[in-house]
Structure formats: C-alpha cells, structure tokens
Residue frames relative to the residue before (quaternion, step in Angstrom):
aa qw qx qy qz dx dy dz
M 1.0000 0.0000 0.0000 0.0000 0.00 0.00 0.00
P 0.4267 -0.7150 0.4659 0.2995 3.63 -0.69 0.95
P 0.5922 -0.5794 0.4184 0.3721 3.55 -1.15 0.58
P 0.5532 -0.6458 0.3884 0.3550 3.67 -0.92 0.77
A 0.6300 0.5485 -0.3475 0.4261 3.60 1.15 -0.39
L 0.6353 0.5341 -0.3355 0.4456 3.57 1.28 -0.11
L 0.1880 -0.7849 0.5864 0.0694 3.57 -0.53 1.25
R 0.2242 -0.7818 0.5723 0.1045 3.50 -0.58 1.25
L 0.1747 -0.8250 0.5332 0.0678 3.63 -0.40 1.08
C 0.2933 -0.7765 0.5090 0.2280 3.59 1.24 -0.24
L 0.0827 0.8277 -0.5506 0.0706 3.55 0.83 0.97
C 0.6400 0.5257 -0.3593 0.4300 3.63 0.97 -0.66
A 0.5773 0.6018 -0.4051 0.3749 3.70 1.06 -0.42
A 0.7599 0.2731 -0.1754 0.5632 3.50 1.19 -0.50
A 0.1399 0.8489 -0.5022 0.0876 3.56 1.03 0.66
A 0.6160 0.5687 -0.3366 0.4286 3.53 1.08 -0.75
A 0.7020 0.4493 -0.2640 0.4854 3.56 1.04 -0.73
S 0.7872 0.3766 -0.1721 0.4570 3.61 0.97 -0.80
A 0.4379 0.7122 -0.4618 0.2963 3.59 1.31 -0.22
A 0.5248 -0.6441 0.4696 0.2986 3.56 -0.98 0.97
S 0.4327 -0.6846 0.5211 0.2693 3.56 -0.94 0.90
F 0.7975 0.0568 -0.0369 0.5995 3.63 1.04 -0.68
T 0.0543 -0.8229 0.5648 -0.0304 3.57 -0.80 0.94
L 0.0505 0.7492 -0.6597 0.0298 3.54 -1.07 0.82
R 0.3060 -0.7483 0.5524 0.2030 3.62 -0.70 0.95
G 0.0415 0.7763 -0.6253 0.0681 3.49 -1.20 0.81
D 0.6596 -0.4689 0.3837 0.4448 3.56 -1.26 -0.09
H 0.7728 0.1140 -0.0584 0.6216 3.55 1.15 -0.54
Q 0.2847 -0.7975 0.5210 0.1073 3.58 -0.73 1.15
L 0.1839 -0.7244 0.6526 0.1249 3.58 -1.10 0.76
A 0.2677 -0.7387 0.5967 0.1634 3.60 -1.11 0.67
G 0.0925 -0.7979 0.5927 0.0588 3.63 -0.65 0.93
L 0.1199 -0.7780 0.6163 0.0227 3.55 -0.75 1.11
F 0.1942 0.7813 -0.5658 0.1781 3.59 -0.31 1.26
P 0.4685 -0.6917 0.4855 0.2576 3.58 -1.09 0.68
L 0.0804 -0.8326 0.5472 0.0289 3.57 0.08 1.24
H 0.7717 0.1424 -0.1043 0.6110 3.54 1.33 -0.34
A 0.3091 -0.7177 0.5849 0.2173 3.55 -1.20 0.28
A 0.3593 -0.7381 0.5329 0.2053 3.55 -0.63 1.18
A 0.3866 -0.7308 0.5177 0.2200 3.54 -1.01 0.91
H 0.7341 0.3543 -0.2402 0.5272 3.62 1.18 -0.10
R 0.4010 -0.6719 0.5616 0.2688 3.52 -1.28 0.34
D 0.0639 -0.8453 0.5301 -0.0197 3.57 -0.53 1.17
A 0.2847 0.8033 -0.4945 0.1705 3.60 1.21 0.36
A 0.7215 0.4353 -0.2498 0.4770 3.52 1.08 -0.63
S 0.6049 0.5693 -0.3473 0.4351 3.58 1.27 -0.04
L 0.4289 -0.6913 0.5302 0.2390 3.52 -1.11 0.77
L 0.6100 0.5664 -0.3474 0.4317 3.55 1.24 -0.28
V 0.2863 -0.7330 0.5944 0.1655 3.56 -0.94 0.99
R 0.1829 -0.8217 0.5281 0.1117 3.59 -0.21 1.20
G 0.5528 -0.6258 0.4486 0.3186 3.55 -1.15 0.67
C 0.4038 -0.7206 0.4909 0.2770 3.62 -0.78 0.81
D 0.5200 0.6254 -0.4415 0.3791 3.67 1.12 -0.22
D 0.6457 0.5435 -0.3161 0.4333 3.53 1.18 -0.50
A 0.5026 0.6349 -0.4267 0.4027 3.58 1.33 -0.24
A 0.4255 -0.7524 0.4569 0.2103 3.52 -0.97 0.94
I 0.7270 0.4539 -0.2170 0.4672 3.53 1.21 -0.65
F 0.2472 -0.7700 0.5770 0.1142 3.55 -0.62 1.17
K 0.1949 -0.7839 0.5814 0.0969 3.62 -0.85 0.95
S 0.3004 -0.7817 0.5254 0.1506 3.57 -0.35 1.26
H 0.5917 0.5687 -0.3868 0.4206 3.61 1.08 -0.52
G 0.6894 0.4772 -0.2952 0.4581 3.57 0.86 -0.92
Y 0.6302 0.5319 -0.3223 0.4648 3.54 1.15 -0.76
C 0.6304 0.5196 -0.3249 0.4765 3.57 1.06 -0.75
L 0.6484 0.4899 -0.3480 0.4674 3.65 0.92 -0.67
S 0.6169 0.5435 -0.3411 0.4559 3.60 1.02 -0.77
Q 0.6767 0.4847 -0.3070 0.4614 3.58 0.95 -0.87
A 0.5955 0.5633 -0.3633 0.4428 3.54 1.12 -0.68
L 0.6560 0.5022 -0.3117 0.4693 3.60 0.98 -0.88
R 0.6484 0.5139 -0.3318 0.4532 3.56 0.93 -0.80
F 0.6396 0.5168 -0.3134 0.4750 3.58 1.00 -0.88
A 0.6572 0.5026 -0.3291 0.4551 3.65 0.81 -0.85
V 0.6508 0.5090 -0.3204 0.4634 3.64 0.86 -0.89
E 0.6854 0.4732 -0.3060 0.4612 3.64 0.86 -0.89
E 0.6166 0.5310 -0.3502 0.4639 3.58 1.03 -0.70
I 0.6700 0.4879 -0.3048 0.4692 3.62 0.88 -0.87
N 0.6759 0.4831 -0.3018 0.4676 3.64 0.92 -0.82
N 0.6822 0.4618 -0.3019 0.4798 3.62 1.05 -0.60
S 0.5997 0.5725 -0.3689 0.4201 3.61 1.19 -0.17
S 0.3049 -0.7683 0.5266 0.1984 3.55 -0.84 0.81
T 0.6884 0.4621 -0.2948 0.4750 3.67 1.23 0.08
L 0.6362 0.5553 -0.3672 0.3901 3.65 0.99 -0.63
L 0.7938 -0.0633 0.0733 0.6005 3.65 0.67 -1.00
P 0.0812 -0.8317 0.5469 0.0502 3.61 0.41 1.15
N 0.8522 0.1244 -0.1433 0.4875 3.57 -1.06 0.89
V 0.6791 0.4006 -0.2956 0.5394 3.58 1.23 0.43
T 0.1417 -0.8022 0.5762 0.0664 3.54 -0.91 0.91
L 0.3196 -0.7376 0.5676 0.1777 3.50 -1.12 0.68
G 0.1181 -0.7731 0.6167 0.0897 3.56 -1.07 0.62
Y 0.1697 -0.7806 0.5892 0.1210 3.61 -1.28 0.07
D 0.1284 -0.7069 0.6873 0.1065 3.39 -1.42 0.54
I 0.1273 -0.8064 0.5765 0.0342 3.58 -0.51 1.22
Y 0.1271 -0.8110 0.5705 0.0236 3.52 -0.85 1.08
D 0.4362 -0.6893 0.5272 0.2378 3.47 -1.15 0.78
T 0.0900 -0.8127 0.5749 0.0282 3.65 -0.40 1.18
C 0.0178 0.8534 -0.5173 0.0612 3.53 0.56 1.23
S 0.7901 0.1293 -0.0604 0.5961 3.61 1.26 -0.39
E 0.6973 -0.4662 0.3454 0.4208 3.52 -1.31 0.14
T 0.6846 0.4740 -0.2839 0.4754 3.58 0.95 -0.84
A 0.6346 0.5000 -0.3393 0.4818 3.57 1.07 -0.67
N 0.6325 0.5125 -0.3535 0.4609 3.63 0.98 -0.67
F 0.6868 0.4648 -0.2990 0.4721 3.62 0.89 -0.85
H 0.6276 0.5102 -0.3447 0.4765 3.62 0.99 -0.58
A 0.6415 0.5013 -0.3408 0.4701 3.57 0.97 -0.70
T 0.6080 0.5499 -0.3488 0.4542 3.59 1.09 -0.68
L 0.6671 0.5054 -0.2953 0.4608 3.49 0.97 -0.87
C 0.6208 0.5315 -0.3282 0.4737 3.58 1.13 -0.70
A 0.6270 0.5258 -0.3207 0.4771 3.59 1.06 -0.71
L 0.7198 0.4569 -0.2406 0.4639 3.58 1.06 -0.77
A 0.4302 0.7092 -0.4541 0.3251 3.61 1.27 -0.21
R 0.5876 -0.5692 0.4345 0.3767 3.56 -1.09 0.67
K 0.6009 -0.5990 0.4035 0.3425 3.48 -1.06 0.85
G 0.8292 0.1692 -0.1555 0.5095 3.52 -0.62 1.13
K 0.6884 0.4425 -0.2463 0.5192 3.54 1.39 -0.15
Q 0.4074 -0.6919 0.5413 0.2497 3.54 -1.37 -0.02
D 0.6748 0.4429 -0.3154 0.4990 3.61 1.08 0.57
V 0.3854 -0.7018 0.5567 0.2215 3.50 -1.27 0.41
Q 0.2396 -0.7929 0.5470 0.1208 3.55 -0.62 1.07
V 0.2408 -0.7802 0.5663 0.1123 3.59 -0.77 1.06
L 0.0418 -0.8325 0.5495 -0.0581 3.54 -0.51 1.26
P 0.6011 -0.5427 0.4170 0.4126 3.62 -1.16 0.25
S 0.7828 0.0626 -0.0281 0.6185 3.53 1.18 -0.61
F 0.2523 -0.7841 0.5509 0.1343 3.64 -0.85 0.90
Q 0.2907 0.7867 -0.5091 0.1935 3.60 1.08 0.43
H 0.7840 0.2585 -0.1583 0.5417 3.58 1.04 -0.70
Y 0.3529 0.7451 -0.4796 0.3005 3.60 1.25 0.42
K 0.1414 -0.8035 0.5740 0.0710 3.61 -0.80 0.86
P 0.1270 -0.8125 0.5658 0.0592 3.60 -0.13 1.23
Q 0.7074 -0.4413 0.3516 0.4257 3.48 -1.40 0.16
A 0.7833 0.2352 -0.1018 0.5663 3.64 0.97 -0.93
V 0.3594 -0.7250 0.5444 0.2210 3.58 -1.05 0.77
A 0.7882 0.0138 -0.0193 0.6150 3.56 1.29 -0.27
V 0.3164 -0.7387 0.5736 0.1589 3.53 -1.27 0.59
I 0.1107 -0.7598 0.6338 0.0936 3.61 -0.94 0.82
G 0.7538 0.2817 -0.2670 0.5303 3.50 -0.72 1.16
P 0.5914 0.0043 -0.7627 -0.2616 1.50 -2.51 -0.08
D 0.5564 -0.6487 0.4054 0.3245 3.61 -1.17 0.18
S 0.5516 0.5573 -0.3922 0.4810 3.52 1.35 0.38
T 0.4736 -0.6891 0.4492 0.3146 3.64 -0.74 0.94
R 0.6596 0.5077 -0.3275 0.4471 3.62 0.87 -0.79
L 0.6813 0.4577 -0.2993 0.4865 3.58 0.89 -0.89
A 0.6379 0.5463 -0.3403 0.4229 3.62 0.93 -0.84
L 0.6984 0.4662 -0.2951 0.4559 3.58 0.92 -0.82
T 0.5835 0.5581 -0.3479 0.4765 3.52 1.20 -0.63
T 0.6768 0.4794 -0.2816 0.4825 3.58 0.93 -0.98
A 0.6535 0.5135 -0.3277 0.4493 3.62 0.97 -0.80
A 0.5944 0.5836 -0.3591 0.4209 3.61 1.04 -0.61
V 0.6936 0.4544 -0.2464 0.5018 3.53 1.16 -0.81
L 0.6516 0.5323 -0.2948 0.4531 3.57 0.95 -1.00
S 0.6537 0.5414 -0.3434 0.4019 3.58 0.91 -0.85
L 0.5951 0.5693 -0.3696 0.4303 3.59 1.11 -0.54
F 0.7345 0.3804 -0.1969 0.5263 3.57 1.16 -0.77
L 0.4598 -0.7047 0.4361 0.3192 3.64 1.26 0.29
V 0.4137 0.6746 -0.4909 0.3644 3.65 1.05 0.72
P 0.3655 -0.7447 0.5156 0.2144 3.70 -0.69 0.99
E 0.1558 -0.7796 0.6028 0.0676 3.53 -1.23 0.60
V 0.0754 -0.7612 0.6421 0.0516 3.52 -0.91 0.87
S 0.0240 -0.8296 0.5576 -0.0175 3.59 -0.61 1.15
A 0.4411 -0.6636 0.5348 0.2810 3.52 -1.27 0.53
A 0.4181 0.7271 -0.4562 0.2972 3.59 1.22 0.08
P 0.4889 -0.6694 0.4494 0.3330 3.63 -0.99 0.58
A 0.4814 -0.6670 0.4823 0.3012 3.53 -1.23 0.28
A 0.2540 0.8137 -0.4941 0.1710 3.58 1.22 0.45
D 0.6328 0.5629 -0.3212 0.4236 3.54 1.06 -0.85
E 0.5827 0.6119 -0.3731 0.3832 3.54 1.09 -0.67
E 0.6383 0.5227 -0.3199 0.4659 3.55 1.19 -0.73
Q 0.6912 0.4625 -0.2834 0.4775 3.60 1.13 -0.49
G 0.6796 -0.5356 0.3071 0.3963 3.59 1.11 0.30
T 0.4146 0.6878 -0.4875 0.3425 3.59 1.27 0.13
P 0.4063 -0.7321 0.4913 0.2399 3.56 -0.75 1.04
R 0.4144 -0.6824 0.5516 0.2417 3.57 -1.10 0.79
R 0.3430 -0.7240 0.5712 0.1784 3.51 -1.22 0.70
E 0.5271 -0.5927 0.4996 0.3483 3.55 -1.13 0.68
G 0.8041 0.2772 -0.2176 0.4788 3.51 -1.03 0.87
F 0.6308 0.5296 -0.3454 0.4499 3.62 1.30 -0.06
R 0.0211 0.7900 -0.6084 0.0722 3.57 -0.84 0.96
E 0.2140 -0.7517 0.6031 0.1594 3.58 -0.93 0.83
S 0.3874 -0.7505 0.4976 0.1977 3.52 -0.98 0.91
G 0.4019 -0.7319 0.4659 0.2927 3.58 1.17 -0.55
L 0.6180 0.5386 -0.3466 0.4559 3.52 1.26 0.26
G 0.8712 0.2043 -0.1330 0.4262 3.43 -1.24 0.66
V 0.3741 0.7331 -0.4910 0.2855 3.57 0.98 0.67
E 0.3081 -0.7639 0.5363 0.1843 3.57 -0.77 1.02
E 0.5127 0.5770 -0.5104 0.3791 3.52 0.00 1.30
P 0.6746 -0.5189 0.3004 0.4306 3.63 -1.12 0.57
G 0.8122 0.2573 -0.2024 0.4829 3.53 -1.01 0.92
R 0.7564 0.3588 -0.2184 0.5014 3.59 1.22 -0.17
A 0.5470 0.6663 -0.3987 0.3128 3.57 1.15 -0.64
G 0.6506 0.5402 -0.3178 0.4289 3.65 1.01 -0.58
N 0.5036 0.6855 -0.4202 0.3161 3.58 1.22 -0.34
A 0.6730 0.5076 -0.3028 0.4446 3.61 1.12 -0.65
A 0.4570 0.7335 -0.4394 0.2449 3.57 1.25 -0.30
P 0.6429 0.5155 -0.3500 0.4456 3.68 0.87 -0.73
L 0.6478 0.4984 -0.3228 0.4772 3.58 0.93 -0.80
C 0.6751 0.5026 -0.3091 0.4428 3.58 0.88 -0.89
A 0.6460 0.5030 -0.3236 0.4742 3.56 1.05 -0.74
L 0.6543 0.5025 -0.3384 0.4526 3.66 0.97 -0.67
S 0.6886 0.4949 -0.3011 0.4363 3.59 1.04 -0.67
Q 0.5697 0.5957 -0.3935 0.4071 3.59 1.22 -0.17
D 0.5261 -0.6240 0.4724 0.3329 3.50 -1.19 0.61
P 0.3969 -0.7495 0.4625 0.2583 3.62 -0.53 1.00
S 0.5978 0.5748 -0.3643 0.4238 3.59 1.15 -0.32
Q 0.6093 0.5614 -0.3469 0.4396 3.62 1.25 -0.29
C-alpha cells in the first residue's frame, strides 16, 4: 500500500496531453510552458485533459518563445565559461488550455525520474523534474502556476506583464516576470529580439 504522503497523479494516463513538444536531456532540466496552439473550447470545468495536438489554431508567438528558450539553453551549453561541466536540458510543454497548463505544471513537479508528485511536510530537499519553470506568458495562468510551484520551492520566470500587481493581485515567492513576449498592445514586439536570435542565420 503506497504511503499516505504520496499523491499519485497518474501523469502517464494523460501522456498524450502532457508529453513535452521538445525535449533535451541535461544535468538540470528547465520546464517551458508556452501556448503552441490555441484551444477552440473552454475545458476549465472538464476533468479530461485534452491533447493540444487537436487544437486547430497554431500560435506562432508561443512557438517563437519556445525556440528562444531552446536557443538560450544551447548557447549556455556551448559556452565554456557560463556553466562549465554542467549541461542544461529542457522539457517544453504546449499550454493550449488551462487544464493543459496545470497538467504541464504537475509534470514539471514530478519527482526526478518518476511520474508522481510526492507530498511532504517540507519540500526543502524535494527534487522535482524541473529546477525552474519558464512561462506561461499569460498573467492569469502564470499566477496559477506560481501558486503551485511556490509550495515546492520551484522558481518561475514568466513573460506575463505585471499589470495585475497594480490591481492588488498578490505576488508569489519565486515568481518573476521578464517583460518579454507579452501578447498585448505595446508589448508584443518585446519578444522580437529573442525571436530573431533563435532563427537560423542561414535562412
């Protein structure tokens, strides 16, 4: 009988919905949560985690952010001075909906090398799959993700704007907005430099 402190989340049961779109193994994994597709339905009230591959609308903005993360990791790994003798990896998830975003968060929090999240009295020595989370780029989704990640002491860097902070939305420990790649008037162009860097110069 499994210990009561072990919360079985059955991540493998919804593997089709939560499987990382891009994966690179490293000594330390980063989890990227980006909207590669836009779901045509609202599934917040559904217990079913729908696959993002079924979404009809491709979001180039989210894809561009994912490529920027891949480029940054590759640049760090190829440098002999930034992190010598250490390699970074990434698992990039498609957050096409609220449930897909939350499921990707749980995948990032799964025990390293496992498919479940262990609930402990203290998470000081807990080793999740990802050491940090990048994204999502929606303020609402980012704050929801931060609320869960903060319990496990996992930092989050989001491209979401800080507009909600002015409206009294409480900030979460370990949450930081980068100010890049936000899809709203006056901010959408901020991701352009990262997108340009991630493109193949030969094209």
